[in-house]
MIFILO-746251 format. One record per residue (C-alpha): residue number from 1; residue in three letters; x, y, z. Coordinates in nm, 2 decimals, always signed. Example, Ala and Ser with C-alpha at 12.3 -4.5 7.8 and 13.67 -1.06 7.14 Angstrom:
<nodes>
{1,ALA,{+1.23,-0.45,+0.78}},
{2,SER,{+1.37,-0.11,+0.71}},
</nodes>
This chain:
<nodes>
{1,MET,{-7.82,-20.78,+7.22}},
{2,ALA,{-7.91,-21.12,+7.09}},
{3,ARG,{-7.57,-21.16,+6.94}},
{4,LEU,{-7.42,-21.06,+7.28}},
{5,GLY,{-7.63,-21.33,+7.44}},
{6,VAL,{-7.48,-21.59,+7.20}},
{7,ASP,{-7.13,-21.50,+7.30}},
{8,ALA,{-7.23,-21.49,+7.67}},
{9,VAL,{-7.37,-21.85,+7.65}},
{10,GLU,{-7.04,-21.97,+7.50}},
{11,GLY,{-6.84,-21.80,+7.77}},
{12,VAL,{-7.07,-21.92,+8.06}},
{13,THR,{-7.06,-22.27,+7.92}},
{14,ASP,{-6.68,-22.27,+7.93}},
{15,MET,{-6.68,-22.14,+8.29}},
{16,VAL,{-6.94,-22.39,+8.42}},
{17,GLU,{-6.76,-22.69,+8.25}},
{18,ALA,{-6.43,-22.58,+8.40}},
{19,LEU,{-6.58,-22.53,+8.75}},
{20,HIS,{-6.75,-22.87,+8.72}},
{21,ARG,{-6.42,-23.04,+8.65}},
{22,THR,{-6.25,-22.85,+8.92}},
{23,ILE,{-6.50,-22.96,+9.18}},
{24,VAL,{-6.50,-23.32,+9.07}},
{25,THR,{-6.13,-23.34,+9.08}},
{26,LEU,{-6.06,-23.16,+9.41}},
{27,ALA,{-6.35,-23.33,+9.59}},
{28,GLY,{-6.19,-23.67,+9.52}},
{29,LEU,{-6.48,-23.80,+9.32}},
{30,THR,{-6.25,-23.94,+9.05}},
{31,ARG,{-6.15,-24.21,+9.29}},
{32,HIS,{-6.51,-24.34,+9.29}},
{33,VAL,{-6.64,-24.28,+8.95}},
{34,GLY,{-6.32,-24.23,+8.75}},
{35,LEU,{-6.25,-23.89,+8.59}},
{36,ALA,{-6.26,-24.02,+8.24}},
{37,GLY,{-6.60,-24.18,+8.30}},
{38,GLU,{-6.74,-23.86,+8.45}},
{39,ARG,{-6.61,-23.64,+8.18}},
{40,ARG,{-6.77,-23.82,+7.88}},
{41,PRO,{-7.13,-23.74,+7.96}},
{42,SER,{-7.06,-23.39,+8.08}},
{43,SER,{-6.85,-23.31,+7.78}},
{44,LEU,{-7.13,-23.43,+7.56}},
{45,VAL,{-7.38,-23.20,+7.73}},
{46,TYR,{-7.15,-22.90,+7.71}},
{47,GLY,{-7.05,-22.98,+7.35}},
{48,THR,{-7.42,-23.00,+7.25}},
{49,ILE,{-7.49,-22.66,+7.41}},
{50,ARG,{-7.20,-22.51,+7.22}},
{51,LYS,{-7.31,-22.65,+6.88}},
{52,VAL,{-7.67,-22.53,+6.91}},
{53,ASN,{-7.55,-22.19,+7.03}},
{54,ARG,{-7.31,-22.15,+6.74}},
{55,LEU,{-7.59,-22.23,+6.49}},
{56,VAL,{-7.80,-21.95,+6.65}},
{57,GLY,{-7.50,-21.72,+6.62}},
{58,LYS,{-7.46,-21.79,+6.25}},
{59,GLY,{-7.82,-21.71,+6.19}},
{60,LEU,{-7.80,-21.38,+6.37}},
{61,ASP,{-7.49,-21.28,+6.18}},
{62,ALA,{-7.68,-21.34,+5.85}},
{63,GLN,{-7.96,-21.11,+5.98}},
{64,LEU,{-7.71,-20.85,+6.09}},
{65,ASN,{-7.55,-20.83,+5.75}},
{66,ASN,{-7.88,-20.70,+5.61}},
{67,TYR,{-7.83,-20.38,+5.81}},
{68,LEU,{-7.48,-20.31,+5.68}},
{69,ASP,{-7.40,-20.08,+5.39}},
{70,ASP,{-7.09,-20.14,+5.17}},
{71,THR,{-6.86,-19.95,+5.41}},
{72,GLY,{-6.95,-20.19,+5.70}},
{73,ILE,{-7.14,-19.91,+5.89}},
{74,MET,{-7.48,-20.00,+6.02}},
{75,ALA,{-7.78,-19.78,+5.94}},
{76,ARG,{-7.88,-19.70,+6.30}},
{77,PRO,{-7.99,-19.42,+6.53}},
{78,LEU,{-7.73,-19.24,+6.74}},
{79,ALA,{-7.82,-19.45,+7.05}},
{80,ARG,{-7.75,-19.78,+6.88}},
{81,HIS,{-7.44,-19.63,+6.71}},
{82,ALA,{-7.31,-19.56,+7.06}},
{83,VAL,{-7.40,-19.91,+7.19}},
{84,VAL,{-7.21,-20.08,+6.90}},
{85,SER,{-6.91,-19.85,+6.96}},
{86,ALA,{-6.91,-19.93,+7.33}},
{87,LEU,{-6.94,-20.30,+7.25}},
{88,ASN,{-6.64,-20.28,+7.02}},
{89,GLY,{-6.44,-20.11,+7.29}},
{90,VAL,{-6.51,-20.40,+7.53}},
{91,ILE,{-6.48,-20.71,+7.30}},
{92,GLY,{-6.40,-20.56,+6.96}},
{93,ASP,{-6.10,-20.78,+6.92}},
{94,ARG,{-6.32,-21.09,+6.95}},
{95,LEU,{-6.58,-20.95,+6.71}},
{96,HIS,{-6.30,-20.88,+6.46}},
{97,ALA,{-6.15,-21.23,+6.50}},
{98,GLN,{-6.50,-21.39,+6.45}},
{99,GLY,{-6.57,-21.18,+6.14}},
{100,SER,{-6.88,-21.05,+6.31}},
{101,PRO,{-7.08,-20.79,+6.13}},
{102,LEU,{-7.08,-20.59,+6.45}},
{103,ALA,{-6.70,-20.53,+6.43}},
{104,ILE,{-6.64,-20.17,+6.33}},
{105,ARG,{-6.42,-20.13,+6.02}},
{106,MET,{-6.19,-19.82,+6.02}},
{107,SER,{-6.31,-19.53,+5.81}},
{108,LEU,{-6.30,-19.16,+5.77}},
{109,ARG,{-6.63,-18.98,+5.82}},
{110,TYR,{-6.76,-18.64,+5.75}},
{111,ALA,{-7.09,-18.49,+5.87}},
{112,GLY,{-7.19,-18.83,+6.01}},
{113,GLN,{-7.13,-19.02,+5.68}},
{114,SER,{-6.85,-19.26,+5.58}},
{115,LEU,{-6.63,-19.13,+5.30}},
{116,ARG,{-6.54,-19.32,+5.00}},
{117,PRO,{-6.21,-19.25,+4.82}},
{118,ASP,{-6.39,-19.03,+4.55}},
{119,ASP,{-6.54,-18.82,+4.83}},
{120,ILE,{-6.19,-18.70,+4.95}},
{121,ALA,{-6.09,-18.49,+4.65}},
{122,PRO,{-6.37,-18.23,+4.67}},
{123,LEU,{-6.32,-18.18,+5.04}},
{124,LEU,{-5.95,-18.12,+4.99}},
{125,HIS,{-6.02,-17.88,+4.71}},
{126,GLN,{-6.27,-17.69,+4.93}},
{127,SER,{-6.01,-17.65,+5.21}},
{128,LYS,{-5.70,-17.60,+4.99}},
{129,GLY,{-5.56,-17.93,+5.13}},
{130,LYS,{-5.60,-17.84,+5.50}},
{131,VAL,{-5.74,-18.12,+5.71}},
{132,LEU,{-5.82,-18.14,+6.08}},
{133,LEU,{-5.85,-18.51,+6.18}},
{134,MET,{-6.03,-18.60,+6.50}},
{135,LEU,{-5.96,-18.93,+6.67}},
{136,HIS,{-6.21,-19.04,+6.94}},
{137,GLY,{-6.14,-19.24,+7.25}},
{138,LEU,{-6.22,-19.59,+7.38}},
{139,CYS,{-6.58,-19.72,+7.33}},
{140,MET,{-6.67,-19.40,+7.14}},
{141,ASN,{-6.74,-19.29,+6.78}},
{142,ASP,{-6.72,-19.00,+6.55}},
{143,MET,{-7.06,-18.86,+6.64}},
{144,GLN,{-6.97,-18.82,+7.01}},
{145,TRP,{-6.73,-18.54,+6.94}},
{146,GLN,{-7.04,-18.33,+6.96}},
{147,ARG,{-7.14,-18.31,+7.33}},
{148,GLN,{-7.41,-18.07,+7.46}},
{149,GLY,{-7.41,-17.88,+7.14}},
{150,GLN,{-7.03,-17.83,+7.13}},
{151,ASP,{-6.79,-17.98,+6.88}},
{152,HIS,{-6.44,-17.84,+6.94}},
{153,GLY,{-6.30,-17.98,+6.61}},
{154,LYS,{-6.57,-17.86,+6.38}},
{155,GLN,{-6.58,-17.51,+6.54}},
{156,LEU,{-6.20,-17.48,+6.50}},
{157,ALA,{-6.20,-17.62,+6.15}},
{158,ASP,{-6.48,-17.38,+6.04}},
{159,THR,{-6.29,-17.08,+6.19}},
{160,LEU,{-5.96,-17.17,+6.02}},
{161,GLY,{-6.09,-17.30,+5.69}},
{162,TYR,{-6.00,-17.66,+5.75}},
{163,VAL,{-6.21,-17.96,+5.65}},
{164,PRO,{-6.30,-18.16,+5.97}},
{165,LEU,{-6.26,-18.53,+5.92}},
{166,TYR,{-6.35,-18.79,+6.19}},
{167,LEU,{-6.18,-19.12,+6.23}},
{168,HIS,{-6.41,-19.41,+6.32}},
{169,TYR,{-6.24,-19.73,+6.44}},
{170,ASN,{-6.27,-20.04,+6.65}},
{171,THR,{-6.12,-19.94,+6.98}},
{172,GLY,{-6.11,-20.30,+7.10}},
{173,LEU,{-5.82,-20.38,+6.87}},
{174,HIS,{-5.46,-20.33,+6.98}},
{175,ILE,{-5.35,-19.97,+6.96}},
{176,SER,{-5.07,-20.07,+6.73}},
{177,GLN,{-5.31,-20.24,+6.49}},
{178,ASN,{-5.52,-19.93,+6.47}},
{179,GLY,{-5.21,-19.72,+6.43}},
{180,ARG,{-5.08,-19.92,+6.14}},
{181,GLU,{-5.42,-19.92,+5.97}},
{182,LEU,{-5.46,-19.55,+6.02}},
{183,ALA,{-5.11,-19.48,+5.87}},
{184,ALA,{-5.20,-19.70,+5.57}},
{185,LEU,{-5.54,-19.54,+5.53}},
{186,LEU,{-5.40,-19.19,+5.52}},
{187,GLU,{-5.12,-19.29,+5.28}},
{188,SER,{-5.37,-19.45,+5.04}},
{189,LEU,{-5.63,-19.17,+5.04}},
{190,PHE,{-5.46,-18.84,+5.04}},
{191,PRO,{-5.17,-18.86,+4.79}},
{192,ALA,{-5.41,-19.03,+4.54}},
{193,GLN,{-5.70,-18.78,+4.59}},
{194,GLY,{-5.53,-18.45,+4.59}},
{195,PRO,{-5.26,-18.24,+4.77}},
{196,LEU,{-5.26,-18.26,+5.15}},
{197,THR,{-5.09,-17.93,+5.24}},
{198,GLU,{-5.16,-17.94,+5.61}},
{199,LEU,{-5.27,-18.21,+5.85}},
{200,HIS,{-5.36,-18.15,+6.21}},
{201,MET,{-5.49,-18.40,+6.46}},
{202,LEU,{-5.71,-18.35,+6.76}},
{203,CYS,{-5.72,-18.66,+6.98}},
{204,HIS,{-5.93,-18.75,+7.28}},
{205,SER,{-5.81,-19.02,+7.52}},
{206,MET,{-5.71,-19.35,+7.34}},
{207,GLY,{-5.72,-19.15,+7.01}},
{208,GLY,{-5.40,-18.98,+7.11}},
{209,LEU,{-5.22,-19.32,+7.15}},
{210,VAL,{-5.35,-19.43,+6.81}},
{211,ALA,{-5.22,-19.11,+6.65}},
{212,ARG,{-4.87,-19.16,+6.81}},
{213,SER,{-4.86,-19.52,+6.69}},
{214,ALA,{-4.96,-19.42,+6.34}},
{215,CYS,{-4.68,-19.16,+6.33}},
{216,HIS,{-4.44,-19.42,+6.45}},
{217,TYR,{-4.53,-19.66,+6.17}},
{218,ALA,{-4.55,-19.39,+5.90}},
{219,GLY,{-4.19,-19.29,+5.99}},
{220,HIS,{-4.07,-19.65,+5.96}},
{221,ALA,{-4.24,-19.69,+5.62}},
{222,GLY,{-4.15,-19.35,+5.49}},
{223,GLN,{-4.51,-19.26,+5.42}},
{224,ALA,{-4.57,-18.92,+5.25}},
{225,TRP,{-4.87,-18.81,+5.46}},
{226,ALA,{-4.65,-18.77,+5.77}},
{227,ASN,{-4.46,-18.49,+5.60}},
{228,SER,{-4.78,-18.28,+5.60}},
{229,LEU,{-4.85,-18.34,+5.97}},
{230,GLU,{-4.80,-18.01,+6.15}},
{231,ASN,{-4.97,-18.03,+6.49}},
{232,ILE,{-5.12,-18.28,+6.73}},
{233,VAL,{-5.33,-18.20,+7.04}},
{234,PHE,{-5.40,-18.46,+7.30}},
{235,LEU,{-5.70,-18.42,+7.53}},
{236,GLY,{-5.68,-18.65,+7.83}},
{237,SER,{-5.47,-18.92,+7.65}},
{238,PRO,{-5.32,-19.18,+7.89}},
{239,HIS,{-4.96,-19.16,+7.76}},
{240,GLN,{-4.83,-19.34,+8.07}},
{241,GLY,{-5.13,-19.57,+8.13}},
{242,ALA,{-5.46,-19.58,+8.31}},
{243,PRO,{-5.51,-19.70,+8.67}},
{244,LEU,{-5.84,-19.87,+8.60}},
{245,GLU,{-5.68,-20.11,+8.35}},
{246,LYS,{-5.40,-20.19,+8.60}},
{247,GLY,{-5.67,-20.27,+8.86}},
{248,GLY,{-5.84,-20.51,+8.61}},
{249,ASN,{-5.51,-20.69,+8.56}},
{250,TRP,{-5.46,-20.73,+8.93}},
{251,LEU,{-5.81,-20.88,+8.96}},
{252,GLY,{-5.72,-21.14,+8.70}},
{253,GLN,{-5.41,-21.24,+8.88}},
{254,LEU,{-5.60,-21.27,+9.22}},
{255,LEU,{-5.86,-21.50,+9.06}},
{256,THR,{-5.58,-21.75,+8.97}},
{257,ILE,{-5.48,-21.80,+9.34}},
{258,SER,{-5.76,-22.05,+9.42}},
{259,PRO,{-5.85,-22.35,+9.19}},
{260,TYR,{-6.22,-22.27,+9.27}},
{261,SER,{-6.19,-21.91,+9.15}},
{262,ALA,{-5.97,-21.99,+8.85}},
{263,PRO,{-6.26,-22.09,+8.62}},
{264,PHE,{-6.39,-21.73,+8.67}},
{265,VAL,{-6.07,-21.58,+8.53}},
{266,PRO,{-6.24,-21.53,+8.19}},
{267,LEU,{-6.46,-21.26,+8.35}},
{268,ALA,{-6.15,-21.06,+8.43}},
{269,THR,{-6.00,-21.13,+8.08}},
{270,LEU,{-6.31,-21.03,+7.90}},
{271,ARG,{-6.17,-20.68,+7.83}},
{272,SER,{-6.03,-20.62,+7.49}},
{273,ALA,{-5.68,-20.59,+7.36}},
{274,GLY,{-5.73,-20.22,+7.32}},
{275,ILE,{-5.82,-20.19,+7.69}},
{276,THR,{-5.52,-20.39,+7.81}},
{277,ASP,{-5.29,-20.17,+7.60}},
{278,LEU,{-5.41,-19.88,+7.81}},
{279,ARG,{-5.24,-20.04,+8.12}},
{280,HIS,{-4.91,-19.87,+8.03}},
{281,GLY,{-4.98,-19.70,+7.70}},
{282,SER,{-4.86,-19.97,+7.46}},
{283,LEU,{-4.82,-19.84,+7.10}},
{284,CYS,{-4.60,-20.11,+6.92}},
{285,ASP,{-4.66,-20.46,+6.80}},
{286,GLU,{-4.36,-20.57,+7.00}},
{287,ASP,{-4.54,-20.48,+7.32}},
{288,TRP,{-4.79,-20.77,+7.28}},
{289,GLN,{-4.69,-21.01,+7.00}},
{290,GLY,{-4.59,-21.35,+7.14}},
{291,LYS,{-4.70,-21.25,+7.49}},
{292,ASP,{-4.99,-21.31,+7.73}},
{293,ARG,{-5.14,-20.97,+7.75}},
{294,PHE,{-5.30,-21.06,+8.08}},
{295,ALA,{-5.00,-21.21,+8.25}},
{296,GLU,{-4.72,-20.98,+8.11}},
{297,ASP,{-4.68,-20.66,+8.31}},
{298,LYS,{-4.36,-20.53,+8.14}},
{299,LYS,{-4.33,-20.17,+8.04}},
{300,PRO,{-4.39,-20.10,+7.67}},
{301,HIS,{-4.12,-19.98,+7.43}},
{302,PRO,{-4.07,-19.61,+7.48}},
{303,LEU,{-4.17,-19.40,+7.19}},
{304,PRO,{-4.10,-19.03,+7.18}},
{305,LEU,{-4.34,-18.77,+7.04}},
{306,PRO,{-4.33,-18.72,+6.66}},
{307,SER,{-4.04,-18.49,+6.60}},
{308,ALA,{-4.17,-18.33,+6.29}},
{309,ALA,{-4.50,-18.21,+6.45}},
{310,ARG,{-4.57,-17.97,+6.72}},
{311,CYS,{-4.74,-18.15,+7.01}},
{312,PHE,{-4.97,-18.01,+7.28}},
{313,THR,{-5.14,-18.18,+7.57}},
{314,LEU,{-5.42,-18.09,+7.80}},
{315,ALA,{-5.51,-18.28,+8.13}},
{316,GLY,{-5.82,-18.26,+8.34}},
{317,GLU,{-5.84,-18.26,+8.72}},
{318,ALA,{-6.17,-18.35,+8.87}},
{319,GLY,{-6.10,-18.21,+9.21}},
{320,GLU,{-6.02,-17.86,+9.33}},
{321,SER,{-5.74,-17.92,+9.58}},
{322,GLY,{-5.46,-18.01,+9.33}},
{323,GLY,{-5.31,-18.25,+9.59}},
{324,THR,{-5.11,-18.56,+9.52}},
{325,LEU,{-5.42,-18.79,+9.52}},
{326,ALA,{-5.61,-18.56,+9.28}},
{327,ARG,{-5.33,-18.52,+9.03}},
{328,HIS,{-5.16,-18.86,+9.03}},
{329,VAL,{-5.45,-19.10,+9.10}},
{330,ILE,{-5.78,-18.94,+9.02}},
{331,GLY,{-5.69,-18.69,+8.75}},
{332,ASP,{-6.00,-18.65,+8.53}},
{333,GLY,{-6.16,-18.96,+8.67}},
{334,LEU,{-6.00,-19.19,+8.42}},
{335,VAL,{-5.66,-19.06,+8.34}},
{336,PRO,{-5.42,-18.91,+8.60}},
{337,VAL,{-5.27,-18.57,+8.53}},
{338,LYS,{-4.92,-18.72,+8.52}},
{339,SER,{-5.01,-18.97,+8.26}},
{340,ALA,{-5.20,-18.71,+8.04}},
{341,LEU,{-4.90,-18.48,+8.05}},
{342,GLY,{-4.66,-18.76,+7.96}},
{343,TRP,{-4.45,-18.74,+8.28}},
{344,HIS,{-4.24,-19.04,+8.38}},
{345,SER,{-3.96,-19.09,+8.63}},
{346,ASP,{-3.77,-19.28,+8.36}},
{347,ASN,{-3.63,-19.01,+8.12}},
{348,ARG,{-3.65,-19.25,+7.83}},
{349,ARG,{-4.03,-19.26,+7.88}},
{350,ASN,{-4.09,-18.89,+7.97}},
{351,LEU,{-4.25,-18.73,+7.67}},
{352,ASN,{-4.11,-18.38,+7.75}},
{353,PHE,{-4.39,-18.16,+7.62}},
{354,ALA,{-4.27,-17.80,+7.62}},
{355,ASN,{-4.41,-17.61,+7.92}},
{356,GLU,{-4.61,-17.37,+7.71}},
{357,ASN,{-4.76,-17.67,+7.52}},
{358,GLN,{-4.92,-17.84,+7.83}},
{359,ARG,{-5.21,-17.73,+8.04}},
{360,VAL,{-5.41,-17.86,+8.34}},
{361,ILE,{-5.77,-17.76,+8.38}},
{362,LYS,{-5.94,-17.81,+8.72}},
{363,LYS,{-6.29,-17.92,+8.80}},
{364,ILE,{-6.34,-18.11,+8.48}},
{365,ASN,{-6.38,-18.48,+8.41}},
{366,HIS,{-6.27,-18.70,+8.12}},
{367,MET,{-6.59,-18.65,+7.91}},
{368,GLN,{-6.62,-18.28,+7.98}},
{369,LEU,{-6.29,-18.23,+7.79}},
{370,LEU,{-6.51,-18.25,+7.48}},
{371,ASN,{-6.73,-17.96,+7.56}},
{372,ASP,{-6.59,-17.74,+7.83}},
{373,PRO,{-6.54,-17.38,+7.71}},
{374,ARG,{-6.21,-17.35,+7.89}},
{375,VAL,{-6.07,-17.63,+7.67}},
{376,TYR,{-6.19,-17.46,+7.36}},
{377,GLN,{-6.03,-17.13,+7.47}},
{378,MET,{-5.70,-17.32,+7.52}},
{379,LEU,{-5.73,-17.47,+7.17}},
{380,GLN,{-5.80,-17.12,+7.03}},
{381,HIS,{-5.49,-16.99,+7.20}},
{382,TRP,{-5.27,-17.27,+7.06}},
{383,PHE,{-5.42,-17.22,+6.72}},
{384,SER,{-5.34,-16.85,+6.72}},
{385,ASP,{-4.97,-16.92,+6.81}},
{386,ARG,{-4.79,-16.85,+6.49}},
{387,GLU,{-4.44,-16.93,+6.61}},
{388,SER,{-4.21,-17.03,+6.32}},
{389,GLY,{-4.46,-16.89,+6.08}},
{390,ARG,{-4.72,-17.16,+6.12}},
{391,THR,{-5.07,-17.17,+6.27}},
{392,ALA,{-5.04,-17.40,+6.56}},
{393,LEU,{-5.28,-17.63,+6.74}},
</nodes>
């Protein structure tokens, strides 16, 4: 929290200085005192605040490093683990750029512990090379797959003899950055540590977009792990974007209308790169490189579902009526039904899930997708489908 305070002081100082200059300029004070003369003392004050604040920040970073193990994971209770994960979701890109010890580094985890390369081989041997990989959503972590005593992935993996691995990653980074890193991580670990005979992915929310991005980059690079990928399940993934992020972008544009509100634009642009990628479901580097992610509102490059894997999707609907508002706006409270099912009026962007591979469950919100028994029953049904001689998710 102290480290957050340091960043807040930096941001507030920038806003106050910008507002100060705006008021001086628009009020016509420059005609009397001269803008250059007015700016020198104020810039000195603001500059001094920044220098002192940055010294405090460096001291805090040194202290935080004492709590890190060699995998970059902090030894912390579950509550603090959740807070750090939420923080990374909101400003994880800034933490990463600053080299902050609070920035989460991607890792595979098992039973709440980060895995080192040498830990992979025994797990693969135990499951005969069958892996179920879980990818969490925005502001979350690997431990939050267990909700109210239920962990869909672990229960399914135990039933079918798979080893359940959990991805832990900085959800504030661009989705394509996490997708590239995941693809490279899987390629570096599995071929070196033992045969990967089957890989299945169970993805919640943003995790589904990271999985699709990883598949895209694995295909481009010809990575071997992608040949073992058999099934992907998406739970409430915003394939076509999320309305809340679109609202945040509109707020940022409205603040630029008045010169007096313009200094407060940083409040609207506080949200991370990962969050802005959720506006339309951006999965590629080309969607953001060389662009202002807050000003640009262009549709992302369309990416089809991975052709080599069987893909399934499940959407939640918080209401009971099933009307237009419930399905296309509210959805599960965060992701509209249409977005979760990959529907789009532009055929190039429509993901075209097979009818039998998509489901809508009513009276369920975004987080309840992780523990609702109806969801698990659906997963069991998909698992038991042995079409084409394969166990399917």
